[in-house]
N, C-alpha and C positions, 0 to 999 in steps of 0.2 A: 449718566451713572458713573460713579467713581470706580475705577478699576484697581483692585488691590494687587500688590506685587505677588508673584507666584513662586518665589524662591523661599527656602526656609521651611521649617516645620513648626506647627503650633505649640510644640513643647518648649520652644525658645521663649523666654520671658519677654523679649522685645516684640516678638510676633504677637504674643497675647495682648500686649499693651496696644499695638497697632490695631488689632481686631476690635478691641473695646472702643477705641476712639472712632473707628470707621463705622461701627455699629450704630453710633449716635447719628451719623450723617446719612448713611445708606444701609439700613438694616438688612435689606434683601441681599445686597452684594456681600455684606459681611457674613450672612448665613451661608451663602454659597461658597465663599472662601474658607470658612471654618469647616464646612463639610468636606471640601477638597483636602484640607490639612489632616482631618481625622482619617480620611481614606488613605492618605499617604502614610500616616503612622501605622495603620493596620497592615498595609502592603509591605512596609519596611520590616515590621515584626514577622510577617509571614515569610519574607525572603530570608531573614535571619534564622528562623526555625528550619526552613528547608535546607539551608547551608549546613546547619548543625547536624541534621539528620543524614545528609548524603556525603559530607566531606569530613576527612580526618585531619588532625593537626599534622603538619609536616615539619621537616627539619628547619626550614627557612621561615616558618611562621614567627612573627614577633609583634610587638605592639604597633609598629608602623604599618605592617601589612594588614593587621586587623582593622586599624583606623581607615586605611585605604578601602578595604572591603565594605566597611560601614558607610563610607562616603558614597561609594558606588551604588550600594543598595538604596541610599537616600535619593540619589539622582534618578535611579530607575523608578522608584516609588512616585516621585513627583511627576515624572514623564507620563506615567499611566494613570495617575489619579485625576479625577475631574472630567473624565471622558463622558460624552452623552450616553445615558442609559446605564451608567455604572453605579457603584455603591454610593458615591457622593450625592447623586440625585435623591436617593432615598433619605440620606441623612439631612440634606438641605430642606426637603419638604417637612421632615419631622421638626427641625429647628424653627422653620417658619410658622408651623402650627403652634409651637410653644411660645413664640414671640407674638402671636396674634396677627401675623401677616396674611394677606390673601394668598391662597394657593396658586402656584404657577403651573401651567400645563406641563405634564411629564414629557421629558425629552425622549425622542426616539433614538434607539441605538443605531449607530451607523452601520450600514451593510454594504457589501461589495458584490455586485452582480457579475458572475462569471458565465460567459456564453461558451457552450461546448465548442462552437465553431472557431473561437478565438485562440484555442490552444491546439496546435497540430498534434495528432495522436502519437506520432513517432518521436516528438520532441520532448515528451514528458520524461522525467528521470525515472529510472527503474526503481521499483519498490520491491522490498523483500517479500516474496510470495507467501501468502498465508497457508499454513499447513491445513489440509482438509480434515474431516473427521477421522475416527479410528479406522474406518474401512480403507482409507488410503494406505495406512501402515500395513494393513493386512494384504492389500494388493501388492505392495512391494515385496513383502515376505513370500507371498504365494508364488510369484513368478521369478524369484531370485535364481533358482537352479537352472531353469530354462534359459534365462538371460545370460547367465555365466557360460553356458554351453555355446550359445550363439556368439558370445564374445570370443570364445576360443577359436571359432571357425571364421569369424569375420574381422576381428580386431576392434570392433566398435565397443566402447565401454558398456558394461551391462546396465549401469545407471541411465545411460542415454536411451537405450532401447526400452527399459521399463518406463521411463518418463514419456517416451513417444506413445507407448501402448496405453499409458494412463491418459494422455491427452486425447488420443483418438477414441478411447472408450469411456471417457468420463470417469476414470478410476474404476472401471468395471461396471458402472451403473447404466451405461448406454451401449452395451455390446450389440454387435450385429447378430440378428436372430433370424431363423427360418420362419416361414409363414405360420408354423404350428407353435412358435414360441421357444423352441429349443435353440441353444446357443450355436453359432457357427464357429466359435473359437477364433474368430478373426479379430485380433486385438489391434492391428495396424491399418485397418481400412484398405487393404490391398484389393483392387478391383480384379474381376475375372475377365481378362482380355481374350482375344481369339486363340491364343496359344494355350490357355488354361484348359486342362482336360478333366479336372476334378469337379467335385460338387460345388454348387453355387447357392448363394442366398440373395434374393432380390428385396431391396429395402428402399424406402423413400429417404433421400438425404439432401443436404444443402450443398450446392456447388456455386462457385462464384464465376459468373460470366461477365466479362468486361468490368470487373470490379463490383458487380451487383449480385447479391445472394439470390439464388433461385432453387426452388424445390423440384427434384426430379427423381425418377426411379433408376437405380443403378444395380448392376450385378457384381457381387463380391465373392471372393474365394471363401470356401468353407473347409474347415479342418476337423479332424477327429479329436484333437486335443490342443491345449494352449502351447504345449511344447512344439507341436508342428507349426504353429503360427510363428513362433520365434525363429525356428529353423528356416522356414520359407522366407521370412523377412531378411535373415542374414544372407541367404542364397541370392535373393534379389539384389541386395546391395553389392554383392561380390561379382555378379555376372553381368550387370547392366553398366556399361561404360559411363553413362551420364551421372552415376552416383560416385564417381571416383573421388570427387571433392569431399564427399561424406566420409569415405574411408581415410582420406588424408588428414581429416580434422584432428585425429588423435584424441587427446583429452580436452580439446577446446570446445566447450559446449556451444558457444555462439557460432563458431565456424561450422559445427555439425548441423545446427538448426538452419543456418543460412544456406548450406550446401543442399539440404533437402528442398528448400523453397526454390532455389535457383534451378534445381533439376526438374522442377514441376511436380514434386511429390503431392502437393496439395494446392488447391486454387485459392485458399484464403490468403489475401495480401499481407496479413499480419501473422502468418503461421510461424515464422521464425521467432518473432518476439514472444509469442505465447508459449512455444515449445521450450525456449531457453528458460523461461520462468518456471515451467514444470520440472525441468532438469534440476534447478536449484532446490525445489521442494523435495524432489526424490532423494537428492544427496543428503538433505537434512534428515529425512526419514530413515535413511540407511545408517546414519550416524547415531540414531536413537535419541 
């Protein structure tokens, strides 16, 4: 089969002449090359339209810079044109039918298989967290006053505590509840240890043992209000020496989240990463 050169665009008179002569010797190859050229023209016009819609003329724009941009668009168009499963395949089949050539099997689009195990979970770049539905903004607003009071007594930024409460409770959708369904107002998932003398709520939760999730029943502290939950959380951070790194984090969200994980606040091995993402979301919601 004769292989046609892949540089240039079919709008060039010399390329048209070459295509005509090659069509007489190898019509199928000529149809495929013509289809690629048509796709390149389409993509180049698409790039030109996109640039015109998204870019404004600048002080240093001139005929030379415009020509350079057009040449770059042409190169990009030729690079992407003619790939298996693309527009050129459809054009080529249409041209072959019009030329009376036997149809060629449709090319399959190239795919890349990614295995989850091939990418370390902590090596992936951070993505800007997606803001949840409107109930998330309502959650932030609802607990703003209690969080600011807890910030005054502990020094921990209110946004950090609201974010942790959101992460622990699923933005209020998965709160800890008593057996009768009434809320325990425990937004931070603080367990009821031996020293806790107040009411408790027993629920089935997921804990990580040796890095593996397990379902088990746990006893959690219960409060009369959400404000009590924030106040108790602030007191816990202030009175437990193991949380000193959390208090020292200041306005550093990553240090705050890592301080909690290192202190053993949660058993989830990715707790710090998840919480840091929720803090970003909470800050965006506070900014409106």
